[in-house]
N, C-alpha and C positions, 0 to 999 in steps of 0.2 A: 097432480099434473104429470104428464109424460111428454118427454121430448123425443120426437122421431126425426131422424135426419134423412132428407130427400136429396138425391144427387141433383145438381144444377150445373149450369155452364159457367165458364170463366167470365163470360160477358155479363151474366146476371149478378154474380158475386162482385165483379168489378164495379158495376153500376151502383149497387147498394153501398159498397165501401166508398166510392167516389162521392156519391150524393150525401152521405151521412157521416163522412170521415170525422168531422169536427165534433160530433156527438158520440162517437163509438169508442169503446174501450175493450181491452182484452178481458175475456171472461175465463179463459183457460188456455193452457199451452203445454205441449209436450215436445221436448227436444231430446232425441236419441241419435247420436252420430254413429251408431253401430256398435257402441261399446257393450251394450247389454243384449241386443237382439240379433246382432250380426248384419242388420240392414239399417240404413239411415231413415229416420222418420222425424218430420217436423210438422206439428199440427197446432193451429191457433184458432180459437173461437172468439168471435167479436159480437158485442151486444151494446145496448144502451146503458148508461150509468143508472144504478138502482134497480135494474131489471133482474128478475130471478133466473132468467134463461138467456142464452145467447141467441143471436139471429142467424148468423152465418159462420161457416168455418172453411178453412183450407187445410187439406191433409196431404202432405208430400211424403211419398215413400220412394226411396232410392231415386229422388229427383223427378218423379212423376207426380204432378199435383192433381188432386181431385177437389171439387168444390161442392159445398153442401149448404142447404137452407133448412132451418128448423121449422117443424110443424109441432105446435104445442097443443095437446088435447087434455081435456079434463078427464080424470079417471072416473070410471063408473063407481057409484056408491053401492056397497053390498046390501 
């Protein structure tokens, strides 16, 4: 399986998080307050418990947030 991240709007991200909040959990997170890269970055991926892949993520770089939704595809067999 391959996860491809597609940009989405804050409205779509917020609607998914608001509707499914009680069922979602953090699948991954990055917090760099500029100590390593020189720029601030906070990224969090959200998904359902037991799922192999997250559904949505928010990625904030230097205070500017971008929102993403996961598209999961089956890898082609050789």
